[in-house]
KOLRO-795439 format. One record per residue (C-alpha): residue number from 1; residue in three letters; z, x, y. Coordinates in steps of 0.05 Angstrom, whole numbers. Last residue first. Example, Ala and Ser with C-alpha at 12.3 -4.5 7.8 and 13.67 -1.06 7.14 Angstrom:
REC    nr   rest        Z        X        Y
REC     2    ser      143      273      -21
REC     1    ala      156      246      -90
***
This chain:
REC    nr   rest        Z        X        Y
REC   303    asp     -219     -245      896
REC   302    arg     -224     -213      965
REC   301    ala     -148     -206      967
REC   300    leu     -148     -171      900
REC   299    ala     -198     -120      924
REC   298    asp     -159     -108      989
REC   297    asp      -94      -98      949
REC   296    leu     -129      -48      904
REC   295    ser     -155       -9      963
REC   294    ser      -85       -9      994
REC   293    gly      -54       19      932
REC   292    ala     -106       73      920
REC   291    ala     -106       99      992
REC   290    ser      -62      160      980
REC   289    leu      -83      170      907
REC   288    asp     -139      218      920
REC   287    pro     -157      241      850
REC   286    leu     -150      314      829
REC   285    pro     -216      344      809
REC   284    ala     -239      333      736
REC   283    thr     -220      385      684
REC   282    leu     -186      338      633
REC   281    gly     -236      282      643
REC   280    ala     -295      327      635
REC   279    leu     -265      356      571
REC   278    leu     -256      287      542
REC   277    phe     -329      269      555
REC   276    pro     -352      336      528
REC   275    ala     -313      324      463
REC   274    leu     -334      251      451
REC   273    arg     -406      266      432
REC   272    ala     -386      318      380
REC   271    leu     -329      273      357
REC   270    leu     -377      217      340
REC   269    leu     -429      262      310
REC   268    glu     -377      292      263
REC   267    asp     -350      224      246
REC   266    ser     -419      198      230
REC   265    ser     -430      255      182
REC   264    ala     -479      311      197
REC   263    gly     -540      317      152
REC   262    gly     -583      338      210
REC   261    asp     -581      268      241
REC   260    gly     -586      222      181
REC   259    pro     -596      161      226
REC   258    ala     -594      180      299
REC   257    ile     -596      120      345
REC   256    glu     -581       63      297
REC   255    ala     -529       99      254
REC   254    ile     -496      128      317
REC   253    leu     -490       58      347
REC   252    lys     -461       30      283
REC   251    leu     -409       86      282
REC   250    ala     -392       72      355
REC   249    asp     -382       -2      340
REC   248    thr     -337       12      280
REC   247    gly     -272       18      320
REC   246    ala     -209       58      307
REC   245    leu     -239      127      318
REC   244    thr     -262      111      388
REC   243    tyr     -197       78      407
REC   242    ser     -157      136      380
REC   241    leu     -196      189      418
REC   240    ala     -198      150      482
REC   239    gly     -123      139      479
REC   238    met     -109      211      462
REC   237    leu     -149      234      522
REC   236    phe     -119      181      568
REC   235    his      -49      204      551
REC   234    leu      -70      277      559
REC   233    arg      -97      259      628
REC   232    trp      -33      224      647
REC   231    ser       10      283      625
REC   230    leu      -35      331      664
REC   229    glu      -25      289      727
REC   228    arg       51      290      719
REC   227    ala       51      366      708
REC   226    pro       10      379      771
REC   225    leu      -60      404      757
REC   224    his      -81      468      792
REC   223    pro      -56      510      733
REC   222    leu     -110      483      686
REC   221    ala     -113      534      629
REC   220    arg      -38      547      631
REC   219    gly      -22      473      634
REC   218    phe      -72      461      579
REC   217    ala      -33      508      533
REC   216    thr       34      477      552
REC   215    lys        7      407      540
REC   214    phe      -21      430      473
REC   213    arg       46      454      449
REC   212    gly       82      392      474
REC   211    ile       30      346      441
REC   210    met       43      380      374
REC   209    glu      118      375      379
REC   208    ala      119      302      402
REC   207    tyr       65      276      356
REC   206    gln      108      246      301
REC   205    ala      162      224      350
REC   204    ala      112      186      394
REC   203    leu       77      160      332
REC   202    phe      141      132      304
REC   201    arg      163      100      369
REC   200    arg       96       67      378
REC   199    ile       95       43      306
REC   198    phe      166       15      313
REC   197    pro      147      -24      375
REC   196    ala       89      -61      342
REC   195    pro       32      -65      393
REC   194    asp      -20      -32      348
REC   193    ala      -72        7      387
REC   192    tyr      -48       75      364
REC   191    ala      -41       49      293
REC   190    arg     -113       24      294
REC   189    gly     -136       94      313
REC   188    leu      -96      124      257
REC   187    leu     -127       75      209
REC   186    arg     -195       95      234
REC   185    leu     -178      168      223
REC   184    phe     -153      150      154
REC   183    asn     -218      117      135
REC   182    gly     -258      177      160
REC   181    gly     -231      219      103
REC   180    gly     -166      200       68
REC   179    arg     -145      269       46
REC   178    glu     -185      269      -18
REC   177    pro     -244      241       22
REC   176    asp     -249      307       60
REC   175    arg     -302      308      115
REC   174    ala     -261      265      163
REC   173    leu     -200      311      151
REC   172    glu     -239      372      172
REC   171    leu     -265      335      233
REC   170    ala     -194      316      253
REC   169    pro     -173      388      243
REC   168    val     -230      409      289
REC   167    leu     -211      361      345
REC   166    leu     -146      389      374
REC   165    ala     -165      462      364
REC   164    ser     -232      445      396
REC   163    leu     -196      417      457
REC   162    ile     -159      483      465
REC   161    arg     -226      519      462
REC   160    glu     -255      474      515
REC   159    ser     -195      485      560
REC   158    ala     -201      561      558
REC   157    val     -141      598      527
REC   156    pro      -96      632      577
REC   155    ala     -100      707      587
REC   154    pro      -47      753      556
REC   153    ala      -69      739      503
REC   152    ala     -136      709      484
REC   151    ala     -135      724      409
REC   150    asp      -61      706      401
REC   149    glu      -72      642      440
REC   148    leu     -131      622      397
REC   147    gln      -92      635      333
REC   146    gly      -33      594      359
REC   145    leu      -79      537      376
REC   144    leu     -107      538      306
REC   143    ala      -37      537      276
REC   142    val      -16      479      321
REC   141    arg      -76      438      300
REC   140    arg      -66      454      226
REC   139    gln        6      431      230
REC   138    asn      -18      368      264
REC   137    met      -68      355      207
REC   136    pro      -18      371      152
REC   135    asp       35      324      182
REC   134    leu      -13      269      200
REC   133    arg      -40      257      130
REC   132    arg       24      247       89
REC   131    thr       59      220      151
REC   130    leu       12      161      164
REC   129    val       20      129       95
REC   128    ala       94      146       95
REC   127    glu      103      110      162
REC   126    phe       69       48      134
REC   125    leu      113       50       71
REC   124    val      175       57      115
REC   123    glu      155       -5      154
REC   122    lys      138      -44       91
REC   121    ser      207      -32       63
REC   120    gly      246        7       11
REC   119    phe      196       63        1
REC   118    his      196       89      -71
REC   117    tyr      243       37     -103
REC   116    asn      220      -21      -61
REC   115    val      147       -7      -76
REC   114    ala      161       -1     -151
REC   113    ala      203      -65     -153
REC   112    leu      147     -102     -117
REC   111    asn      100      -95     -175
REC   110    val       46      -45     -191
REC   109    glu      -29      -51     -198
REC   108    ala      -42      -13     -133
REC   107    ala      -87      -68     -105
REC   106    ala      -39     -123     -128
REC   105    thr       22      -86     -101
REC   104    ile      -13      -77      -34
REC   103    ala      -34     -150      -28
REC   102    arg       37     -173      -45
REC   101    leu       65     -124        7
REC   100    ser       25     -162       59
REC    99    thr      -27     -134      107
REC    98    ala      -40     -176      169
REC    97    glu       15     -144      210
REC    96    tyr       -4      -72      195
REC    95    gly      -79      -75      206
REC    94    his     -131     -109      163
REC    93    ala     -181      -56      138
REC    92    met     -141        7      154
REC    91    phe      -75      -23      131
REC    90    leu     -110      -45       66
REC    89    ala     -140       24       51
REC    88    glu      -77       62       68
REC    87    ala      -33       13       28
REC    86    ala      -76       22      -34
REC    85    asp      -75       97      -29
REC    84    leu        0       99      -15
REC    83    ile       16       53      -74
REC    82    arg      -30       93     -120
REC    81    glu        4      158      -97
REC    80    lys       73      130     -115
REC    79    thr       50      108     -184
REC    78    gly       13      171     -202
REC    77    pro       68      208     -239
REC    76    pro       83      151     -288
REC    75    asn      143      109     -270
REC    74    ala      207      109     -310
REC    73    pro      243       67     -259
REC    72    lys      314       88     -240
REC    71    gly      376       55     -268
REC    70    gly      426        1     -249
REC    69    ile      390      -51     -291
REC    68    pro      336      -15     -331
REC    67    ile      268       -8     -297
REC    66    val      215      -19     -349
REC    65    asn      153       20     -367
REC    64    gly       83       -6     -384
REC    63    thr       54        1     -315
REC    62    val      118      -24     -281
REC    61    lys      157      -79     -317
REC    60    thr      210     -106     -272
REC    59    arg      204     -180     -287
REC    58    arg      206     -174     -363
REC    57    arg      263     -125     -361
REC    56    ala      302     -167     -312
REC    55    his      293     -229     -355
REC    54    arg      317     -194     -418
REC    53    thr      378     -167     -381
REC    52    ala      395     -235     -351
REC    51    arg      389     -269     -419
REC    50    ser      438     -219     -449
REC    49    thr      417     -173     -504
REC    48    arg      420     -195     -575
REC    47    gln      440     -153     -635
REC    46    pro      510     -178     -648
REC    45    ile      540     -146     -711
REC    44    arg      562     -198     -762
REC    43    asp      533     -155     -818
REC    42    ala      489     -213     -840
REC    41    arg      473     -230     -768
REC    40    gly      447     -159     -756
REC    39    ala      405     -161     -818
REC    38    arg      375     -226     -796
REC    37    asp      357     -199     -727
REC    36    arg      328     -135     -755
REC    35    leu      286     -175     -803
REC    34    arg      262     -221     -748
REC    33    glu      242     -163     -703
REC    32    asp      207     -125     -757
REC    31    gly      162     -183     -774
REC    30    arg      171     -215     -843
REC    29    gln      150     -198     -913
REC    28    leu      172     -248     -966
REC    27    gly      136     -218    -1027
REC    26    arg      201     -216    -1066
REC    25    ser      201     -140    -1066
REC    24    asp      187     -140     -991
REC    23    phe      250     -181     -979
REC    22    ser      292     -132    -1018
REC    21    arg      261      -72     -984
REC    20    lys      272     -103     -915
REC    19    leu      344     -120     -929
REC    18    gly      357      -50     -954
REC    17    glu      323      -19     -893
REC    16    tyr      363      -61     -844
REC    15    thr      429      -51     -878
REC    14    arg      468     -107     -911
REC    13    ser      423     -104     -972
REC    12    asp      449      -35     -991
REC    11    ser      494      -60    -1047
REC    10    gly      442     -106    -1076
REC     9    val      400     -168    -1059
REC     8    gly      451     -222    -1075
REC     7    asp      490     -227    -1009
REC     6    ile      426     -235     -969
REC     5    lys      402     -293    -1011
REC     4    arg      470     -327    -1004
REC     3    arg      469     -318     -928
REC     2    leu      398     -346     -922
REC     1    met      421     -407     -960
***
């Protein structure tokens, strides 16, 4: 019956617009999709997409856009940043292992297809979260150190000034919520304490150039320290810094002892208290390691 009605509505009835006008004139308005489908059947032109294609389009919707099969997602400009922001907050709160991609996609209001397209894996996403903050901060550290060396040349830069070049960029980041603020510093601290091998390898590679520059500067400022001893002290320095930034106990202590201290942020007070401790460790006299082994053996024997 539908075919007979379609054949009798005029010469242009086999087109979509002709069919629509003829139906409208009879007061039989239908939805655009049904009209288009009927017009297509009348002309014997298939209009349907495959079930797999329709399913893929429904499943891969990203903020109102779809990812065509074999194509790239038409994501709005902020999608990648939203994923990074959500991942940063969740990694900071729960750590790498306890944070799932499902939680990240829910917080970012995207689906897994967007995460896989931009990053490919959870490991790469974690590295990207760290890289977007670490690279500018480490570049700033090296730039500050270079300025201090130019100003002091040909003399070496004093240890406390080298340490300030290491800490000031972290303070600047802590004061800037647009760059992650104190939350990112705590995430960085958690990353240092994380036992995952890929995180350790990533941080070692990420810091290699910066640490090399500062090790050379400290070596000139502390010429009495053997290279091995200086390496140990820098290792302890970065460990103390990361542990302090990773925990909330120190922040609670500052809030109890000096609430609203001069308008300074908790991160500023934290680093201000940490700096002299780190400097004292760097400049301490050489330890006597000759009897260290036997003393440890005696202590273990007593236990």
